[in-house]
N, C-alpha and C positions, 0 to 999 in steps of 0.2 A: 210283372207279367199279368196280362188280363185273364179274366175268367172265361172258360169255354162253355158254350151253350149249344143246345140243339132244340129246335122249336117243339113245344110239348103237344100241340094239337094233333099231330100225326099219330100219337100214342093213346089218344082219348077216344074210345069207341062211342059212337052215337052222338057226338057233340053237335055236329051239323044239323041233326034231326031233332035235337032236344028242345022241348017246349020252354026250357029255361034259358036257352042260348042268348037271347037278347034282353033277358030280364035280370039275370043274376049279376051280382057284383061281389067282390071280396070272396071269391070262390076257389082260392088257391088250394084249400084243404080238399074240396070236392075233386078238383083236377088231379091232385097228387094221389088220392086214393084210387081214382080211375086208372092211373098209370101203374101204381104199385100193385094193385090187386088184379088188374086186367079185367075190370068190370066197366060197364057203360057209364057215361056221365050221369044219367038219370039214376042208375043203381047207386052210384057213389053219392049222389045228392041225397037220396033217401037214407043211406047208411050214415052219412054225416049228421043228418037231422035226428035220426032215431038213436044212434049210439053216442053221439057227441053233443047232442042238444044244440046243434048249429041252427040259428035262426036264418031265414032267407035273407039274402043280400048282405050278410055279415059273417064275420069269422066266429068260430066257437070260443067260448070261455073255458078255462081249465082244460086246455087241450092236452097238456102233459099228463094230468091225472087220468083223463079218459083213455089215453093211449096205454098207460100202465095198467089200468083196470081191464082193458080189452085183452092185453097180453096174458094177464093172470086168469082170465075167464076160461075155465076148462070146457065150457059148453060152446065156446067160439072156435069154429074150425077154419083153418087157413089152407090154401093150396101150397103153402110154403111155411117158412119160419119167420117170426118177427121177434126181435129182441132189443132191449134198451141198451145203448152204448154209454158206459159211464165215462164222463170226461174228467180227467185228472187236473186239467187246467182250463182257464178260459181261452177260447180261440175265436177268431173272427172268420168271416166267409172266405177271405183271401187264403187262409191257411188250410181250409177244409180239403180242397182237391188234392193237395200234396200229402196230407195225412190219411186220406181215404181214397187211395188210387184205384183199388179194386173193390167191387161190390156195389150194391144198390142201397141207398140210404134215404130216409126222410129227415130233412134238416129243418129245425125250428129256430127262427130268429124272433125278434120282438114282435114284428107285425106281419110275418110271412112264413109260409111253409113251402119248401121246395124239394125236388127230387134230385139226387146226385147219383149218376151211374158211371162207374169207373172213372171218376174224376171230372166228368162233364155234367153240367147242370141241365136237366130236362125242364127248361123253364123259358120264360120270355126274357130277353135281354133288358138290362138297365133297371129291373125291379130291385135286384140285390145290389148292395153297395159293398165294396171290398172290406170296409171297416165294420160292417154289421156284426154284432156279437151273436154267437151261436149259443142257444140255451139248452137244446136237447138234440140228440141224434138217435134215430132208431134204424136198425139194420133189417133189411128185408132180403131173405135168401131162399134158395130152392123153389122159386116161383118159375115154372117153365116158360111163361111168356116173356120173362126178362131177357131171354136169348134173342127174341125178336127186336127188342130195344137195342141190345148190343149190336146186332147185325146192321141195323140202320145207322147207328152212331159210327161204327167202323167203316161202313160204306161211304158215309159223308166225309170222314177223315181221309180215306183213301182218295176220294175225288178231289179234296183240297190239295193233297200232295201232287196229284196228277196235273192240276191247273197250275200249281207253282212251278212244276217241272217245265210245262209248256211255256210259261211266262219267261223263265230263265233262258230257255233255248231261243226264244224270240229275241230277247235282249242280246244274247251272244251273237246271233246272226246279224242283228242290227249293228252291233259294234264292229263285226268283221267287215260288213258292207261299208260302214262309215270309214273304217281304216283304209279301205281301198280308195275311197273318195279323197281322203286326206293325203294319201300317198300320191295320187294323181295330181292333186292341187299343188303339192310340194314340188313334184317334177316340173309342172308347168311354171311355177314360180322360179325354180332354178334355171330353167331354159330361158325365161324372160330376163332374169338378172344377167346371165351369160351374154345374151344378145345385146342387152342394154350397155354392158361394159365394153363390148367389142365395137360398138358404134362410135 
């Protein structure tokens, strides 16, 4: 079964107006922090540079150590809670949604950081590969703005169900109409055969 995604940019405040928009690359950490903390792209950009020593146009080094240091820092205030999830076994991206169905998480692979919300990746499609190994997971909870993310995800999922229902109904109607045509054609064939045999 494939991974489920929702496009991340609708959750990143100030991205369209950011002076870094067409300049930055390898900014998955910046986008993830914007989504997770509910801050603007530029605020997340400064935060990543200041606290994670992230150079421009590149990912930060020692990301896991910086995350753990940030969590332990008593002077660092959050609008919610952040905790490190201990993994008892190695898992790949494909298994993550089924093991973390509820909650909001920061997932770290070898070369990418992504956000998972209730089993759905808040990310661009096709960046992650199902076999990518997961190195670290951090849980983000009690952040009020996460409910907005959830409401958009569930709204999108509901609309998918709605479209599938409409599609199925159209197919059924088409089959019923086709059945009538087939029955009509069979009646005409039967009539033709009977008339041909009588001649």
